[in-house]
C-alpha positions as CSV (number, residue, x, y, z in Angstrom):
1,M,-187.7,-18.1,-26.6
2,E,-187.2,-21.1,-29.3
3,N,-190.6,-23.3,-29.6
4,K,-188.7,-26.8,-29.9
5,K,-190.9,-30.2,-29.9
6,K,-188.6,-32.4,-28.6
7,I,-189.2,-36.5,-29.3
8,L,-188.0,-38.9,-26.3
9,L,-185.1,-40.7,-28.0
10,L,-182.4,-43.2,-25.9
11,P,-179.4,-42.0,-25.9
12,H,-177.1,-42.6,-28.8
13,R,-175.2,-45.3,-26.8
14,Y,-178.0,-47.6,-27.0
15,Q,-177.8,-48.0,-30.4
16,A,-174.7,-50.5,-30.9
17,V,-176.3,-52.6,-27.8
18,G,-179.3,-53.0,-30.0
19,W,-177.1,-53.9,-33.1
20,V,-175.2,-56.6,-30.5
21,F,-178.5,-57.7,-29.0
22,A,-180.0,-58.0,-32.6
23,G,-177.1,-59.9,-33.6
24,V,-176.7,-62.3,-30.6
25,A,-180.5,-63.0,-31.2
26,L,-180.0,-64.1,-35.3
27,L,-177.0,-66.2,-34.4
28,G,-178.7,-67.5,-31.9
29,M,-182.0,-68.6,-33.5
30,I,-179.8,-69.6,-36.4
31,A,-177.5,-71.9,-34.4
32,T,-180.6,-73.7,-32.3
33,A,-181.4,-74.9,-35.7
34,F,-178.2,-77.1,-35.9
35,F,-178.8,-78.7,-32.1
36,N,-180.6,-81.8,-32.1
37,L,-183.2,-80.3,-29.0
38,E,-186.7,-81.2,-28.1
39,L,-189.6,-79.2,-29.8
40,M,-190.5,-77.5,-26.6
41,Q,-186.9,-76.6,-25.8
42,L,-186.4,-75.7,-29.5
43,L,-189.6,-73.5,-29.4
44,R,-188.8,-71.4,-26.2
45,Y,-185.0,-70.9,-27.3
46,Q,-186.7,-69.4,-30.6
47,I,-189.3,-67.4,-28.8
48,Y,-186.2,-65.9,-26.5
49,G,-184.6,-65.0,-29.7
50,V,-187.2,-63.2,-31.0
51,L,-188.0,-61.2,-28.0
52,L,-184.3,-60.2,-27.9
53,L,-184.4,-59.6,-31.6
54,F,-187.2,-57.0,-31.0
55,L,-185.6,-55.7,-28.0
56,G,-182.6,-55.2,-30.3
57,L,-184.3,-53.5,-33.2
58,F,-186.3,-51.3,-30.6
59,L,-183.0,-50.0,-29.2
60,V,-181.6,-49.0,-32.6
61,G,-184.8,-47.8,-33.8
62,F,-185.3,-45.6,-30.6
63,S,-182.1,-44.1,-29.9
64,Q,-180.1,-40.9,-31.0
65,E,-178.2,-40.4,-34.1
66,K,-174.7,-38.8,-33.5
67,A,-176.3,-35.6,-34.6
68,E,-179.6,-35.9,-34.0
69,D,-181.7,-32.6,-35.8
70,E,-184.7,-31.6,-37.0
71,F,-184.0,-33.3,-40.4
72,T,-183.3,-36.6,-39.1
73,I,-186.5,-36.4,-36.9
74,H,-188.1,-35.8,-40.6
75,I,-186.9,-38.8,-41.9
76,R,-187.8,-40.8,-38.9
77,T,-191.5,-39.5,-38.9
78,S,-191.8,-40.0,-42.7
79,S,-190.4,-43.8,-42.1
80,A,-193.1,-44.5,-39.6
81,L,-195.5,-43.1,-42.0
82,A,-194.5,-44.5,-45.1
83,S,-194.2,-48.2,-43.4
84,L,-197.7,-48.2,-41.9
85,L,-198.8,-47.1,-45.4
86,I,-197.0,-49.8,-46.8
87,I,-198.1,-52.8,-44.6
88,C,-201.6,-51.5,-44.4
89,A,-202.0,-51.3,-48.3
90,L,-200.4,-54.5,-48.6
91,K,-202.5,-56.2,-46.0
92,I,-205.7,-54.9,-47.7
93,L,-204.5,-55.5,-51.2
94,L,-203.4,-59.4,-50.1
95,G,-207.0,-59.8,-48.1
96,L,-209.0,-58.9,-51.4
97,L,-206.9,-60.5,-53.3
98,F,-207.4,-63.9,-51.3
99,G,-210.8,-63.5,-50.3
100,V,-212.4,-62.8,-54.3
101,L,-210.3,-65.6,-55.0
102,R,-211.0,-68.1,-52.5
103,M,-207.5,-69.3,-52.1
104,T,-208.6,-72.5,-50.9
105,E,-209.8,-73.4,-54.2
106,V,-207.3,-72.3,-55.8
107,I,-204.3,-73.5,-53.9
108,G,-205.5,-76.0,-51.8
109,E,-206.5,-76.8,-47.9
110,E,-202.5,-77.7,-47.0
111,D,-201.4,-73.9,-48.3
112,N,-204.2,-72.1,-46.7
113,D,-202.2,-71.5,-43.8
114,F,-199.6,-69.6,-45.2
115,V,-201.6,-67.7,-47.0
116,K,-203.4,-66.6,-43.3
117,D,-199.9,-65.7,-42.3
118,L,-199.0,-63.7,-45.4
119,I,-202.3,-61.6,-45.0
120,D,-201.9,-61.1,-41.1
121,L,-198.9,-58.7,-41.3
122,D,-198.5,-57.3,-37.8
123,F,-196.4,-54.7,-35.8
124,G,-193.2,-56.3,-36.4
125,S,-193.3,-55.7,-40.1
126,V,-194.2,-52.6,-39.4
127,F,-191.5,-52.1,-37.1
128,I,-189.1,-53.8,-39.2
129,L,-189.9,-51.9,-42.2
130,Y,-189.5,-48.5,-40.7
131,L,-186.0,-49.6,-39.6
132,I,-185.5,-50.6,-43.1
133,L,-186.6,-47.2,-44.4
134,Y,-185.4,-45.0,-41.8
135,K,-181.5,-46.1,-42.2
136,L,-181.5,-46.1,-46.0
137,R,-183.3,-42.7,-46.2
138,L,-180.4,-41.6,-43.3
139,R,-177.6,-43.0,-45.4
140,R,-178.7,-41.6,-48.3
141,Y,-179.0,-37.9,-46.5
142,N,-175.7,-38.7,-45.1
143,R,-174.1,-39.7,-48.2
144,K,-175.6,-36.5,-50.2
145,A,-174.7,-34.1,-47.4
146,G,-170.7,-35.9,-47.3
147,H,-171.2,-36.8,-43.6
148,E,-169.8,-40.1,-42.6
149,E,-171.9,-42.6,-40.3
């Protein structure tokens, strides 16, 4: 009896749905910038866009590939670990750098919010970096193996 560990993934067809959701969300968020909307209405549409974008990226990231095998699972896990390590290292490095330099004295008070946002890397940045690393590594693997996506 084979002792295969299965990971819970959505069927492959959800990947296409995810790309459509992400594309529509990006186009919608860009398009709302060109309309003369009230601030609250603009914020509402931007929030809907971000939610739809993350739903789409979630479907892309957690859907099976056409040929899901052990190496694909290895690429998934190594990409997730690498993205988590990169974001944690950046957060620590930026926190130490800006904490030591007391950036309000160096860059001024008005730019301090930008610095705080830069240090405040969250789950979304880990997830997006995971998707980028995973898709790039998968493409490299498929090229070396002579497969087409």
